[in-house]
C-alpha positions in Angstrom: 0.0 0.0 0.0 1.1 3.6 -0.6 -0.2 6.7 1.0 -1.0 9.9 -0.8 -2.8 13.2 0.0 -4.5 13.0 -3.4 -3.7 10.6 -6.2 -2.5 12.1 -9.4 -2.1 10.7 -12.9 1.5 10.0 -13.7 3.2 8.9 -16.8 6.2 6.6 -17.3 8.5 9.6 -17.8 7.8 11.0 -14.3 7.8 8.2 -11.8 11.4 7.9 -10.3 13.6 9.7 -10.1 26.6 -2.5 -15.2 28.3 -4.6 -16.5 28.8 -6.7 -19.6 26.6 -9.4 -21.1 27.5 -13.0 -20.7 26.7 -13.6 -24.4 27.3 -11.4 -27.5 24.4 -9.2 -28.4 23.1 -9.2 -32.0 24.0 -6.1 -34.1 25.3 -5.5 -37.5 29.0 -5.1 -38.0 28.5 -1.8 -39.9 29.2 1.1 -37.6 26.9 4.0 -37.3 28.1 7.5 -38.4 29.0 9.9 -35.6 25.8 11.5 -34.3 23.7 9.0 -36.2 20.9 11.1 -37.5 20.4 14.3 -39.6 17.2 15.7 -38.0 14.4 17.7 -39.4 12.4 19.6 -36.8 8.8 20.8 -37.0 6.3 22.3 -34.6 2.9 20.5 -34.6 0.5 23.3 -33.8 2.4 26.6 -33.3 0.8 29.0 -30.8 -1.0 26.2 -29.0 0.0 23.7 -26.3 -0.3 20.4 -28.1 1.7 17.9 -26.0 2.6 14.9 -28.2 2.9 12.4 -25.4 1.0 9.6 -27.2 3.7 9.1 -29.9 3.8 8.5 -33.6 2.5 6.1 -36.3 4.6 6.2 -39.5 3.1 5.1 -42.9 4.9 3.7 -46.0 4.2 6.9 -47.9 6.4 8.7 -45.4 3.4 10.5 -43.8 2.7 10.1 -40.1 0.2 10.6 -37.3 1.2 12.2 -34.1 -1.0 11.7 -31.0 -1.2 13.8 -27.9 -3.4 16.3 -26.1 -4.2 20.0 -26.2 -3.7 21.8 -22.9 -5.8 24.9 -22.5 -7.8 27.0 -20.0 -7.7 27.7 -16.3 -7.9 25.4 -14.6 -6.0 23.3 -17.1 -8.0 20.9 -19.3 -6.6 18.2 -21.5 -8.3 17.2 -24.8 -6.9 14.3 -26.9 -5.7 15.3 -30.3 -4.3 13.6 -33.4 -2.6 15.4 -36.3 -1.4 14.2 -39.7 1.6 15.4 -41.6 4.9 14.4 -43.3 7.5 15.9 -40.9 7.3 19.4 -42.3 5.4 22.3 -40.7 2.0 21.6 -42.4 0.0 19.5 -39.9 -3.7 19.0 -40.1 -6.0 17.7 -37.3 -7.6 14.2 -37.7 -11.2 14.2 -36.6 -11.8 11.7 -33.8 -14.8 10.6 -31.8 -16.0 13.4 -29.4 -15.6 12.9 -25.7 -18.0 13.9 -23.0 -17.5 17.7 -22.5 -16.4 17.3 -18.8 -13.8 14.6 -19.5 -10.3 15.8 -18.7 -7.9 13.2 -20.0 -4.7 12.8 -21.8 -3.9 10.5 -24.7 -0.9 8.4 -23.7 -0.2 6.0 -26.6 -1.1 5.4 -30.2 -0.5 2.5 -32.6 -1.9 1.5 -36.0 -1.6 -0.9 -38.9 -2.8 1.6 -41.5 -4.8 4.7 -42.1 -7.9 2.6 -41.7 -7.0 0.7 -38.6 -5.5 2.3 -35.5 -6.0 2.8 -31.8 -5.3 5.6 -29.2 -5.5 5.1 -25.4 -5.0 7.2 -22.4 -6.2 8.2 -18.9 -9.1 6.9 -16.9 -12.2 9.1 -16.2 -15.6 8.5 -14.7 -17.2 10.2 -17.7 -15.7 7.5 -19.9 -16.7 4.5 -17.8 -13.0 3.5 -17.5 -9.9 4.2 -19.6 -9.8 6.3 -22.7 -9.7 4.2 -25.9 -10.5 5.3 -29.5 -10.3 2.9 -32.4 -10.3 3.6 -36.1 -12.6 1.2 -37.8 -14.6 1.4 -41.0 -13.3 4.8 -41.8 -14.2 6.5 -38.5 -13.1 6.7 -34.9 -15.1 5.0 -32.2 -15.0 5.7 -28.5 -14.8 2.5 -26.6 -15.5 1.6 -23.0 -12.4 0.0 -21.4 -13.2 -1.2 -17.8 -11.2 0.1 -14.9 -11.0 -1.6 -11.5 -13.6 -0.6 -8.9 -12.7 2.3 -6.7 -10.1 3.6 -9.2 -8.9 7.1 -8.2 -6.9 7.6 -11.4 -4.9 5.6 -13.9 -4.0 5.3 -17.5 -3.3 2.9 -20.3 0.3 3.9 -21.2 1.2 1.7 -24.1 -0.8 0.0 -26.8 0.0 -2.4 -29.6 -2.3 -3.3 -32.5 -1.5 -6.7 -33.9 -4.7 -7.0 -35.9 -8.0 -5.1 -35.9 -9.4 -7.7 -33.6 -6.2 -8.2 -31.5 -5.1 -5.1 -29.6 -3.2 -5.1 -26.3 -2.8 -2.3 -23.8 -1.0 -2.0 -20.4 -0.9 0.6 -17.7 -1.9 1.2 -14.1 -4.7 2.2 -11.7 -4.5 3.6 -8.2 -7.2 2.0 -6.1 -8.8 3.8 -3.1 -8.7 1.5 -0.1 -11.2 3.7 1.7 -9.0 4.1 4.8 -6.6 6.7 6.0 -3.4 6.5 8.0 -2.8 8.3 11.3 -1.6 11.4 9.4 -4.8 11.6 7.4 -3.4 10.4 4.1 -5.5 8.2 1.8 -4.1 4.7 1.5 -4.1 3.4 -2.0 -2.9 0.4 -3.9 -1.3 0.4 -7.4 -2.6 -2.2 -9.8 -0.9 -3.1 -13.0 -3.4 -3.2 -15.8 -3.6 -5.4 -19.0 -6.5 -5.1 -21.4 -7.2 -6.9 -24.7 -9.5 -6.0 -27.6 -10.8 -9.2 -29.2 -12.9 -7.6 -32.0 -16.0 -7.4 -29.8 -15.0 -5.8 -26.5 -12.1 -4.8 -24.3 -11.5 -7.7 -21.9 -9.9 -7.6 -18.5 -6.7 -9.8 -18.6 -5.4 -11.1 -15.3 -2.0 -9.9 -14.2 0.2 -12.6 -12.6 -0.6 -12.9 -8.8 3.1 -12.3 -8.1 2.9 -8.7 -9.5 1.7 -6.5 -6.6 1.5 -2.8 -6.1 2.9 -2.2 -9.6 2.5 -0.2 -12.8 3.3 -1.2 -16.4 4.6 1.5 -18.7 5.6 0.0 -22.0 4.8 -3.0 -24.2 6.5 -4.7 -27.2 5.8 -7.7 -29.4 7.8 -10.1 -31.5 7.2 -13.6 -32.9 3.9 -14.0 -31.0 5.5 -13.1 -27.7 5.0 -9.9 -25.7 6.9 -8.2 -22.9 5.6 -5.4 -20.7 7.8 -3.5 -18.2 7.3 -1.1 -15.3 7.9 -0.6 -11.7 6.8 -2.2 -8.4 6.6 -0.7 -5.0 8.2 -2.7 -2.2 6.7 -2.6 1.3 9.7 -0.7 2.7 9.2 2.3 0.4 11.8 1.2 -2.2 10.9 0.4 -5.8 12.2 -2.1 -8.3 11.6 -3.0 -12.0 8.9 -5.4 -12.9 8.4 -7.3 -16.2 5.7 -9.7 -17.4 5.8 -11.8 -20.6 3.0 -13.3 -22.8 3.9 -16.6 -24.3 0.9 -16.8 -26.6 -1.3 -18.3 -23.8 -0.9 -16.4 -20.6 1.1 -13.7 -18.9 3.8 -14.6 -16.4 6.2 -12.6 -14.3 9.8 -12.6 -15.7 12.9 -13.2 -13.6 15.3 -10.2 -13.8 18.9 -9.9 -12.6 19.7 -8.0 -9.4 19.2 -4.2 -9.7 21.4 -1.5 -8.4 20.0 1.1 -5.9 16.8 1.0 -3.9 14.8 3.0 -6.4 14.8 1.6 -9.9 12.3 1.0 -12.8 12.1 0.0 -16.4 10.4 2.6 -18.6 10.5 1.2 -22.1 11.0 -2.1 -24.0 11.7 -2.9 -27.6 12.2 -6.2 -29.5 14.5 -6.8 -32.5 13.4 -10.4 -32.5 12.1 -12.9 -29.9 15.8 -13.6 -28.9 17.0 -10.0 -29.0 14.9 -7.8 -26.7 16.0 -4.6 -24.8 14.5 -2.8 -21.8 15.7 0.6 -20.5 15.0 2.7 -17.5 17.0 4.0 -14.5 17.9 3.8 -10.9 18.9 6.2 -8.1 22.1 5.5 -6.0 22.6 6.1 -2.3 23.8 9.6 -3.0 20.5 10.5 -4.8 22.0 10.6 -8.3 20.1 9.1 -11.2 21.7 6.6 -13.6 20.6 4.8 -16.7 19.7 1.1 -16.7 19.7 -1.3 -19.7 18.7 -5.0 -19.8 19.0 -7.5 -22.7 17.3 -10.8 -23.4 19.1 -13.3 -25.6 16.3 -15.8 -25.9 17.3 -17.6 -22.7 17.6 -15.1 -19.9 17.6 -11.4 -19.1 21.0 -9.9 -18.2 22.3 -6.4 -17.3 23.2 -4.6 -20.4 26.5 -2.9 -21.3 27.3 0.2 -19.2 26.3 3.5 -20.7 29.0 6.1 -21.5 29.6 8.4 -18.6 28.2 11.4 -20.5 24.9 9.6 -21.1 24.6 7.8 -17.8 21.1 9.1 -17.0 17.6 7.6 -16.9 16.4 6.4 -20.3 12.7 6.9 -21.2 12.3 5.3 -24.6 13.9 2.7 -26.8 13.4 1.4 -30.3 14.9 -1.3 -32.5 16.9 -0.3 -35.5 18.5 -2.2 -38.4 21.9 -2.1 -36.7 20.9 -2.4 -33.0 18.9 -0.1 -30.8 18.4 3.7 -30.1 17.3 5.2 -26.8 16.5 8.6 -25.4 16.2 10.3 -22.1 16.2 13.8 -20.5 19.0 15.2 -18.3 18.1 15.5 -14.7 19.5 19.0 -14.3 18.1 20.7 -17.4 15.4 18.4 -18.8 17.2 18.5 -22.1 17.0 15.4 -24.3 19.9 13.2 -25.0 20.2 10.0 -27.1 22.4 6.9 -27.4 22.6 4.0 -29.9 24.0 0.6 -29.5 25.5 -1.1 -32.6 28.5 -3.3 -33.4 29.0 -3.9 -29.7 29.4 -0.3 -28.5 27.4 2.7 -27.5 27.7 6.0 -29.3 25.8 9.4 -28.9 22.9 10.5 -31.0 23.1 14.3 -31.3 20.0 16.4 -31.1 19.1 19.9 -32.3 20.3 22.4 -29.7 17.4 24.8 -29.6 17.4 25.9 -33.3 13.7 26.7 -32.8 13.4 28.1 -29.2 13.9 26.6 -25.9 15.2 23.3 -24.6 13.9 20.2 -26.3 12.5 17.5 -24.0 12.0 14.1 -25.6 8.8 12.1 -25.0 8.0 9.3 -27.5 10.1 7.4 -30.0 9.2 5.5 -33.2 11.5 3.8 -35.8 9.8 2.3 -38.9 11.7 1.1 -42.0 14.8 3.1 -41.0 12.8 6.3 -40.4 13.0 7.7 -36.9 10.5 10.1 -35.3 11.0 11.6 -31.8 8.3 13.7 -30.3 8.8 16.2 -27.5 8.3 19.7 -26.4 10.0 23.1 -26.4 9.3 26.2 -24.5 8.0 29.0 -26.8 7.8 32.2 -24.9 5.2 31.6 -22.1 4.0 28.2 -23.2 5.1 24.7 -24.3 4.8 23.7 -28.0 4.7 20.1 -29.4 7.7 19.2 -31.6 8.6 16.2 -33.8 12.1 15.4 -35.0 12.4 13.1 -38.0 15.3 11.6 -39.8 16.9 8.3 -40.9 18.8 5.9 -38.8 
């Protein structure tokens, strides 16, 4: 159980805060060029606060959808939003199913097979009867009902994968009101890891392994009929540790992980190059209160601690994606919130350089997508007195 004065919706990028692998990791022998990517930067909706926290779907014609939420008003109100473009500065809004006018929710993740089949998920709200989920089917978006646990204070579906129009998976968390207070007047709550499945008819509640207690799941990946979801679990002594569950095609089971450094650690993202080449990233805090990056690798047999990050990039990693040569990952520096990137290929880490404010303000990274060698990284920059949504695109 955890105690809080009032529960608040949190995302994977705001919750906390080596060694060598026993077997070689798969990666092409061809080295990446220094810096890795030549970026093109565009603002999604200049003059507004569209926060592109749900991510990107890239299509074969080089166009893309970027999902997120508009932030406006006082008090602040979030409204899910989807825009379409090709990486330039000409973005158009994609009409979606309207929400109840009092619903105040953020879109947290988007995935899609095509311009005719896609899904966007997000926060829970009483007006929605559970978690936010909109599906594109038959040429139009439909607002679904995704059940949340009883007595949910707040929560969110944070990651979604569409395998087929009738086979969609989403993971997240819910904070459950235990209806009691501690001696200091704080509400006692429980964190429940959430798994939901769309089977073509309805969103089904999928049991989380009994061994996964007081946890949240942040990220989901799939390869070869298997799935992995990662997150964080609270321990009874106030510390936290990574948690991972795996779907083998029949049921979800908790995955054994190697020992973790520090008393506060978590996994924030996971990506698969193949069923025997899977990476998870996150971070931990040491005894001095300093944050560090964390990488794990699965070789088809077991999970092991990944290769140590370069000292200049030894900070928490928020996102990861598979590339032709290896993996690429991004985080935000703890002192400035400025984004940084690293890539692993040919057995070594190297930096991925990012634009240094060529459009105004520090760039903070949020969501990452790599499709057919094309990379898209969403984030935000301060523009005067407000935040604007940004997408960086290139090839990797």
